[in-house]
Each structure stands twice: as C-alpha cells, then as structure tokens.
C-alpha positions as a printed Julia matrix, in Angstrom:
143×3 Matrix{Float64}:
  -97.69  -20.69  71.28
  -98.78  -22.15  67.92
 -102.08  -20.27  68.22
 -100.26  -16.92  68.48
  -98.09  -17.67  65.45
 -101.15  -18.67  63.42
 -103.03  -15.54  64.53
 -100.08  -13.31  63.65
  -99.8   -14.91  60.18
 -103.53  -14.48  59.6
 -103.35  -10.82  60.57
 -100.5   -10.21  58.13
 -102.4   -11.92  55.3
 -105.57   -9.96  56.1
 -103.66   -6.66  56.1
 -102.04   -7.56  52.78
 -105.43   -8.4   51.22
 -106.91   -5.18  52.62
 -104.14   -3.12  51.01
 -104.66   -4.92  47.7
 -108.39   -4.21  47.88
 -107.82   -0.5   48.53
 -105.36   -0.26  45.65
 -107.81   -2.03  43.33
 -110.62    0.35  44.33
 -108.39    3.38  43.8
 -107.25    2.21  40.37
 -110.78    1.41  39.25
 -112.18    4.84  40.21
 -112.94    6.85  37.04
 -110.49    9.68  36.49
 -113.28   12.25  36.1
 -114.43   11.81  39.69
 -113.15   14.67  41.78
 -111.91   13.56  45.16
 -112.65   16.18  47.79
 -110.97   16.46  51.15
 -113.16   16.48  54.23
 -115.21   19.65  54.16
 -114.03   20.6   50.67
 -116.57   20.6   47.85
 -115.86   18.52  44.77
 -115.07   20.19  41.47
 -116.23   19.63  37.91
 -114.42   20.42  34.68
 -115.74   23.02  32.28
 -116.75   20.23  29.89
 -118.76   18.48  32.6
 -120.38   21.74  33.67
 -121.27   22.65  30.07
 -122.81   19.23  29.48
 -124.85   19.29  32.7
 -125.99   22.86  32.11
 -126.98   22.29  28.47
 -129.11   19.29  29.49
 -130.64   21.42  32.25
 -129.35   18.97  34.84
 -127.4    21.65  36.71
 -127.71   25.32  37.59
 -124.6    27.49  37.4
 -124.28   30.13  40.12
 -121.82   32.91  39.2
 -120.37   34.39  42.4
 -118.16   37.03  40.74
 -118.55   40.75  41.41
 -120.93   42.91  39.38
 -118.16   44.37  37.19
 -116.91   40.91  36.25
 -120.46   39.77  35.49
 -121.05   42.77  33.21
 -117.95   42.01  31.12
 -118.91   38.42  30.22
 -120.79   35.49  31.69
 -121.91   31.92  31.12
 -125.31   31.87  29.4
 -128.08   30.93  31.83
 -125.97   31.42  34.96
 -127.56   32.97  38.04
 -125.56   35.92  39.39
 -125.17   36.24  43.15
 -121.85   37.79  44.25
 -120.06   35.83  46.97
 -120.4    38.69  49.44
 -124.2    38.59  49.03
 -124.67   34.82  48.92
 -125.52   34.3   52.59
 -128.29   36.9   52.43
 -129.66   35.78  49.06
 -129.8    31.98  49.44
 -133.58   32.11  49.4
 -133.32   32.93  45.67
 -131.77   29.49  45.17
 -134.28   27.58  47.29
 -136.14   26.38  44.17
 -132.91   24.59  43.13
 -132.26   22.92  46.49
 -132.54   19.4   45.07
 -130.82   20.11  41.75
 -127.13   20.04  41.02
 -125.56   23.44  41.63
 -122.22   24.45  40.11
 -120.61   27.53  41.6
 -118.37   29.59  39.34
 -116.06   32.57  39.75
 -113.11   33.93  37.8
 -110.5    31.28  38.65
 -112.08   28.87  41.15
 -111.19   30.19  44.61
 -114.38   32.1   45.43
 -116.54   29.38  43.92
 -115.05   26.83  46.36
 -116.07   29.1   49.23
 -119.56   29.52  47.76
 -119.92   25.77  47.3
 -119.01   25.22  50.96
 -121.64   27.75  52.03
 -124.32   26.12  49.88
 -123.49   22.63  51.15
 -123.69   23.87  54.74
 -127.1    25.36  53.94
 -128.35   21.94  52.78
 -128.01   22.23  49.01
 -126.93   19.0   47.37
 -125.14   18.13  45.22
 -122.92   21.2   44.89
 -119.74   21.46  42.83
 -117.23   24.18  42.09
 -116.17   24.88  38.52
 -112.5    23.92  38.27
 -110.55   26.85  36.81
 -113.57   29.16  36.86
 -114.56   31.47  34.02
 -110.93   31.6   32.81
 -111.06   27.86  32.08
 -114.51   28.25  30.48
 -113.2    30.88  28.06
 -109.97   28.97  27.4
 -112.05   25.92  26.4
 -113.87   28.1   23.85
 -117.27   27.55  25.47
 -120.02   30.11  24.85
 -120.28   33.29  26.88
 -122.37   36.42  26.58
C-alpha cells in the first residue's frame, strides 16, 4: 500500500514540474515568433519582411490580382496571382531553399498561397501579416 501512495505522490510532483516547465518555455519564447496552428503557415510582420527583403534574405511573392498589382506593389516582389500559383510554381523553383514571404492585400490570400508553397516543398514560407495594407500603413516603400 505504501508503494502506491509513494507512486501517486511522485506522479503528482512530476506533473507539477512538467506544467512549470511548459509555462517557463512559453514565457521565454520571443514575442516576435509567430505560432502557427497545425497546417497553418507562420506569419511575419511588415517590419520583419522589410528587413529580410532588404538584406536579400527573403523573396516576397505578391499573390494579388493584376489590377491590384498595377496600382502599387512592394519593390522587388514577384507577382503571381493566387489563381495562377499552382500552374506557375516552376517560376519559383530557383527560390526553393530561400525564405519566401507571400503577400496579398490584407493577409487572407497570402495564407492560402503559403500553404500551397509549403505543400510543394518550399521552406521556409511565411505570410505577411496584414498584407499590403499593413505595409502601406507602416509607411514602407512601394512603387
């Protein structure tokens, strides 16, 4: 009987330490790391995207429609509308091992594009949080 009481006490202590460890890990995670749900691509802020792009460490893929692209765009971005992405992935093959950041107007289509690119083996792939709206709001350059 004493063995069972000791085992039960040990299990409680282990569970308590495990919870403390998980809380410590969560609290020590940098706030800029985007946590993605299973199957969801991670996002980056416009500041992170601008920094990566300016250092040529990332390629921005604009998945907006042609009319949106003609109005204004992020300098250096590659334009492939979301509806054409599946058929035009070969154009991105040269960037397969570079960071790709998908971008649309507000962030919804770019999440879908990022999923498609990840499924096609591109890595790492991020979606621009807030899209081109957030880019413009931050006062970052556009052409």
